[in-house]
N, C-alpha and C positions, 0 to 999 in steps of 0.2 A: 392443450398444454398439459393437462393432467395425464392424458394418454402417453404423451412424450415422457413425462416423469416416470410413469410405470415402466415404460420400455427401458429408460435409463437405469432404473433400479435393477432390472433383470440383467442388463449388460454389465453393470458394475459388479453384481453378484457373480456373474460368469468370469469376469476378469479377476476378481478376488480369488476365486477357486483355482484358476489356472496360472495366473501371472503374479499375484501378490498385489499390494497397494502402493501407489506412488509415495504417499506419506500418511501417517495415522490420522484418521478422521476425515479423509478426503471424500470417501464414498458417502458416509452418513451426512456430511455437510452438503454435498451436492444434491442428494436425494431430498433432504429437508427443504432446501431452497427451491428445487423444482416443484415439489408438491405444494409448498406454500404459495409460490407464484401462480400455480394452477388454480388454487382456491381463490386467490385474490382476483384473478381474471374472471372466474365464474361469478363472483359477487359483483364485479364491475359490469358484467353482462346483465345481471338482474337489475342493477340500478339503471342501466341504459334502457332496458325494456320499460321500466317504470316511468322514466322521463319521456319516452316515446308515447306512452299512453296519456300522460299529462299534456303533451304537445298536441296530440290528436283531439283531446277533449277541448282544449283552449281554441284550437283552430276552427271548430264548429260553432263557436259563439259569434254573435254579430259584432262587427267592428264599432258600431255606434248605435245609440238608441234613437227611436223616433220621438220627436217632441210631443206628439199627442198622447203617446202611451205612457211615458215615464216622467215627463217634465212636471214639476210641481209649481202651481201658481202662488201668488201672494195669498190668495184666499185659503189655500191649503195650509200655509204656515200659520195664518191667523186662527184657523179652527183648532189647532193644538196649542192651547194656552199652557204655559209653564208657570207654576206657582212658586 
């Protein structure tokens, strides 16, 4: 998208030199919008990569724990007395 914005800037500069402008502020408004949307899409891609990494990390965890390894008996609760 940012490459498209850069091309649009050059095309609008060319049209300005040879043909004039349709209305004042058209070119600058269009260029700012295209560059801004390109930056937003770039950041959206970064957020998407981050979410993909989180998804891959969560996917490798076990879906449930085994009762012998993680379960805590009543004896375990009685050992930790709260005053």
